[in-house]
VMD Tcl script that builds the backbone (N, CA, C; Angstrom):
set m [mol new atoms 222]
animate dup $m
set s [atomselect $m all]
$s set {name element resname resid chain x y z} {
  {N N MET 1 A 0.845 -1.168 0.000}
  {CA C MET 1 A 0.000 0.000 0.000}
  {C C MET 1 A 0.899 1.242 0.000}
  {N N PRO 2 A 0.629 2.237 -0.895}
  {CA C PRO 2 A 1.466 3.425 -0.944}
  {C C PRO 2 A 1.319 4.266 0.317}
  {N N VAL 3 A 2.410 4.929 0.700}
  {CA C VAL 3 A 2.403 5.810 1.863}
  {C C VAL 3 A 1.769 7.131 1.457}
  {N N GLN 4 A 0.830 7.631 2.261}
  {CA C GLN 4 A 0.161 8.886 1.970}
  {C C GLN 4 A 1.054 10.046 2.379}
  {N N ASP 5 A 1.191 11.038 1.499}
  {CA C ASP 5 A 1.969 12.235 1.804}
  {C C ASP 5 A 1.137 13.125 2.724}
  {N N ARG 6 A 1.661 13.441 3.908}
  {CA C ARG 6 A 0.924 14.225 4.898}
  {C C ARG 6 A 1.165 15.722 4.757}
  {N N ARG 7 A 1.962 16.137 3.808}
  {CA C ARG 7 A 2.261 17.554 3.654}
  {C C ARG 7 A 1.007 18.330 3.275}
  {N N THR 8 A 0.870 19.494 3.900}
  {CA C THR 8 A -0.297 20.325 3.619}
  {C C THR 8 A 0.066 21.575 2.829}
  {N N SER 9 A 1.350 21.787 2.579}
  {CA C SER 9 A 1.760 22.959 1.809}
  {C C SER 9 A 2.820 22.567 0.789}
  {N N ARG 10 A 2.897 23.354 -0.262}
  {CA C ARG 10 A 3.845 23.109 -1.347}
  {C C ARG 10 A 5.277 23.313 -0.859}
  {N N ARG 11 A 6.163 22.397 -1.223}
  {CA C ARG 11 A 7.571 22.515 -0.858}
  {C C ARG 11 A 8.353 22.963 -2.070}
  {N N LEU 12 A 9.270 23.918 -1.852}
  {CA C LEU 12 A 10.110 24.428 -2.918}
  {C C LEU 12 A 11.538 23.956 -2.712}
  {N N ILE 13 A 12.164 23.529 -3.776}
  {CA C ILE 13 A 13.572 23.135 -3.694}
  {C C ILE 13 A 14.385 24.417 -3.721}
  {N N MET 14 A 14.941 24.789 -2.560}
  {CA C MET 14 A 15.693 26.030 -2.422}
  {C C MET 14 A 16.828 25.834 -1.440}
  {N N LYS 15 A 17.963 26.446 -1.731}
  {CA C LYS 15 A 19.097 26.434 -0.819}
  {C C LYS 15 A 19.109 27.759 -0.062}
  {N N VAL 16 A 18.684 27.710 1.200}
  {CA C VAL 16 A 18.611 28.897 2.055}
  {C C VAL 16 A 19.560 28.684 3.231}
  {N N PRO 17 A 20.518 29.608 3.470}
  {CA C PRO 17 A 21.411 29.454 4.619}
  {C C PRO 17 A 20.624 29.499 5.927}
  {N N LEU 18 A 21.075 28.701 6.900}
  {CA C LEU 18 A 20.407 28.694 8.205}
  {C C LEU 18 A 21.402 28.357 9.304}
  {N N ARG 19 A 20.974 28.635 10.549}
  {CA C ARG 19 A 21.738 28.271 11.744}
  {C C ARG 19 A 20.815 27.462 12.643}
  {N N PHE 20 A 21.384 26.504 13.383}
  {CA C PHE 20 A 20.547 25.686 14.270}
  {C C PHE 20 A 21.340 25.222 15.479}
  {N N ARG 21 A 20.587 24.833 16.516}
  {CA C ARG 21 A 21.150 24.203 17.725}
  {C C ARG 21 A 20.010 23.551 18.481}
  {N N PRO 22 A 20.330 22.609 19.371}
  {CA C PRO 22 A 19.274 21.962 20.161}
  {C C PRO 22 A 18.522 22.981 21.022}
  {N N MET 23 A 17.204 22.825 21.141}
  {CA C MET 23 A 16.371 23.750 21.927}
  {C C MET 23 A 16.821 23.850 23.378}
  {N N LYS 24 A 17.199 22.712 23.958}
  {CA C LYS 24 A 17.549 22.709 25.385}
  {C C LYS 24 A 19.017 23.020 25.641}
  {N N ALA 25 A 19.747 23.393 24.605}
  {CA C ALA 25 A 21.175 23.695 24.764}
  {C C ALA 25 A 21.468 25.071 24.188}
  {N N THR 26 A 20.769 26.087 24.703}
  {CA C THR 26 A 20.907 27.429 24.151}
  {C C THR 26 A 22.291 28.026 24.365}
  {N N SER 27 A 23.085 27.430 25.262}
  {CA C SER 27 A 24.454 27.913 25.450}
  {C C SER 27 A 25.415 27.262 24.444}
  {N N SER 28 A 24.950 26.240 23.738}
  {CA C SER 28 A 25.774 25.588 22.712}
  {C C SER 28 A 25.911 26.507 21.511}
  {N N PRO 29 A 27.067 26.449 20.833}
  {CA C PRO 29 A 27.214 27.280 19.634}
  {C C PRO 29 A 26.278 26.804 18.523}
  {N N GLU 30 A 25.830 27.743 17.718}
  {CA C GLU 30 A 24.974 27.386 16.588}
  {C C GLU 30 A 25.804 26.737 15.490}
  {N N GLU 31 A 25.214 25.793 14.797}
  {CA C GLU 31 A 25.828 25.157 13.636}
  {C C GLU 31 A 25.225 25.796 12.393}
  {N N THR 32 A 25.925 25.731 11.281}
  {CA C THR 32 A 25.393 26.283 10.040}
  {C C THR 32 A 25.051 25.158 9.074}
  {N N ALA 33 A 24.096 25.431 8.213}
  {CA C ALA 33 A 23.665 24.471 7.197}
  {C C ALA 33 A 22.931 25.256 6.122}
  {N N ALA 34 A 22.352 24.543 5.176}
  {CA C ALA 34 A 21.519 25.158 4.146}
  {C C ALA 34 A 20.341 24.238 3.871}
  {N N SER 35 A 19.200 24.836 3.601}
  {CA C SER 35 A 18.009 24.033 3.325}
  {C C SER 35 A 18.164 23.304 1.998}
  {N N MET 36 A 17.451 22.199 1.894}
  {CA C MET 36 A 17.366 21.464 0.629}
  {C C MET 36 A 15.995 21.694 0.011}
  {N N ASN 37 A 14.958 21.768 0.867}
  {CA C ASN 37 A 13.640 22.208 0.428}
  {C C ASN 37 A 12.954 22.869 1.617}
  {N N ILE 38 A 11.965 23.699 1.298}
  {CA C ILE 38 A 11.371 24.542 2.333}
  {C C ILE 38 A 9.912 24.815 1.994}
  {N N SER 39 A 9.087 25.001 3.031}
  {CA C SER 39 A 7.676 25.359 2.847}
  {C C SER 39 A 7.272 26.272 3.992}
  {N N THR 40 A 6.007 26.673 4.009}
  {CA C THR 40 A 5.521 27.508 5.108}
  {C C THR 40 A 5.444 26.732 6.420}
  {N N HIS 41 A 5.477 25.395 6.365}
  {CA C HIS 41 A 5.351 24.582 7.573}
  {C C HIS 41 A 6.602 23.808 7.958}
  {N N GLY 42 A 7.689 23.973 7.207}
  {CA C GLY 42 A 8.877 23.223 7.580}
  {C C GLY 42 A 10.029 23.424 6.626}
  {N N VAL 43 A 11.175 22.926 7.073}
  {CA C VAL 43 A 12.387 23.012 6.270}
  {C C VAL 43 A 13.143 21.689 6.391}
  {N N PHE 44 A 13.674 21.210 5.278}
  {CA C PHE 44 A 14.496 20.008 5.270}
  {C C PHE 44 A 15.915 20.448 4.975}
  {N N PHE 45 A 16.854 20.061 5.852}
  {CA C PHE 45 A 18.249 20.406 5.612}
  {C C PHE 45 A 19.148 19.246 6.010}
  {N N ALA 46 A 20.329 19.219 5.430}
  {CA C ALA 46 A 21.322 18.192 5.743}
  {C C ALA 46 A 22.479 18.857 6.480}
  {N N THR 47 A 23.119 18.089 7.349}
  {CA C THR 47 A 24.245 18.605 8.124}
  {C C THR 47 A 25.245 17.485 8.382}
  {N N GLU 48 A 26.460 17.867 8.598}
  {CA C GLU 48 A 27.494 16.893 8.976}
  {C C GLU 48 A 27.390 16.538 10.462}
  {N N GLN 49 A 26.671 17.363 11.237}
  {CA C GLN 49 A 26.526 17.149 12.672}
  {C C GLN 49 A 25.567 15.996 12.950}
  {N N LYS 50 A 25.853 15.219 13.966}
  {CA C LYS 50 A 24.952 14.146 14.364}
  {C C LYS 50 A 23.781 14.760 15.135}
  {N N VAL 51 A 22.570 14.509 14.652}
  {CA C VAL 51 A 21.357 15.018 15.289}
  {C C VAL 51 A 20.455 13.821 15.567}
  {N N SER 52 A 20.128 13.612 16.821}
  {CA C SER 52 A 19.286 12.479 17.210}
  {C C SER 52 A 17.866 12.644 16.689}
  {N N LYS 53 A 17.263 11.535 16.277}
  {CA C LYS 53 A 15.877 11.545 15.818}
  {C C LYS 53 A 14.978 12.062 16.935}
  {N N GLY 54 A 14.091 12.983 16.597}
  {CA C GLY 54 A 13.154 13.525 17.566}
  {C C GLY 54 A 13.668 14.710 18.363}
  {N N LEU 55 A 14.949 15.065 18.216}
  {CA C LEU 55 A 15.521 16.197 18.951}
  {C C LEU 55 A 14.907 17.491 18.444}
  {N N LEU 56 A 14.408 18.316 19.355}
  {CA C LEU 56 A 13.853 19.614 18.971}
  {C C LEU 56 A 14.988 20.590 18.720}
  {N N LEU 57 A 14.915 21.290 17.594}
  {CA C LEU 57 A 15.956 22.230 17.212}
  {C C LEU 57 A 15.414 23.646 17.145}
  {N N GLN 58 A 16.275 24.585 17.492}
  {CA C GLN 58 A 16.007 25.999 17.271}
  {C C GLN 58 A 16.670 26.327 15.931}
  {N N VAL 59 A 15.899 26.841 14.976}
  {CA C VAL 59 A 16.416 27.114 13.635}
  {C C VAL 59 A 16.193 28.583 13.304}
  {N N HIS 60 A 17.241 29.244 12.814}
  {CA C HIS 60 A 17.157 30.643 12.391}
  {C C HIS 60 A 17.435 30.702 10.897}
  {N N LEU 61 A 16.504 31.310 10.168}
  {CA C LEU 61 A 16.694 31.511 8.734}
  {C C LEU 61 A 15.805 32.651 8.272}
  {N N LYS 62 A 16.110 33.187 7.115}
  {CA C LYS 62 A 15.265 34.211 6.508}
  {C C LYS 62 A 14.384 33.510 5.487}
  {N N MET 63 A 13.076 33.512 5.738}
  {CA C MET 63 A 12.154 32.846 4.827}
  {C C MET 63 A 12.156 33.571 3.485}
  {N N PRO 64 A 12.306 32.830 2.408}
  {CA C PRO 64 A 12.323 33.452 1.087}
  {C C PRO 64 A 10.976 34.057 0.694}
  {N N ARG 65 A 11.038 35.079 -0.113}
  {CA C ARG 65 A 9.836 35.756 -0.595}
  {C C ARG 65 A 8.888 34.769 -1.285}
  {N N GLU 66 A 9.430 33.764 -1.968}
  {CA C GLU 66 A 8.598 32.784 -2.664}
  {C C GLU 66 A 7.705 31.996 -1.723}
  {N N ILE 67 A 8.084 31.913 -0.457}
  {CA C ILE 67 A 7.303 31.176 0.537}
  {C C ILE 67 A 6.266 32.073 1.197}
  {N N ILE 68 A 6.685 33.258 1.653}
  {CA C ILE 68 A 5.773 34.092 2.453}
  {C C ILE 68 A 5.205 35.290 1.720}
  {N N GLY 69 A 5.764 35.638 0.562}
  {CA C GLY 69 A 5.208 36.728 -0.210}
  {C C GLY 69 A 5.823 38.094 0.032}
  {N N ASP 70 A 6.491 38.317 1.154}
  {CA C ASP 70 A 7.116 39.606 1.477}
  {C C ASP 70 A 8.487 39.377 2.074}
  {N N ASP 71 A 9.341 40.397 2.032}
  {CA C ASP 71 A 10.636 40.331 2.710}
  {C C ASP 71 A 10.412 40.460 4.210}
  {N N VAL 72 A 11.144 39.661 4.990}
  {CA C VAL 72 A 11.065 39.746 6.447}
  {C C VAL 72 A 12.462 39.669 7.026}
  {N N GLU 73 A 12.584 40.106 8.265}
  {CA C GLU 73 A 13.836 39.991 9.001}
  {C C GLU 73 A 14.015 38.548 9.449}
  {N N GLU 74 A 15.248 38.157 9.783}
  {CA C GLU 74 A 15.515 36.812 10.305}
  {C C GLU 74 A 14.839 36.621 11.632}
}
mol reanalyze $m
mol bondsrecalc $m
mol representation Tube
mol addrep $m
């Protein structure tokens, strides 16, 4: 049986620079990465850093105009 796609918004293949770190480790330095695809409800990115499945991350990025329609601050 095929797996149903649960996405509710269109995803765009875009490389957007971003910074991230674990939510509960705000004193940890931020790591850098770039998105592989992005939507109004999420971002997919790859990193060389080991990130445990289910770990909540704090992510900083500037959402592209193609996603939100207007320029915004980070």
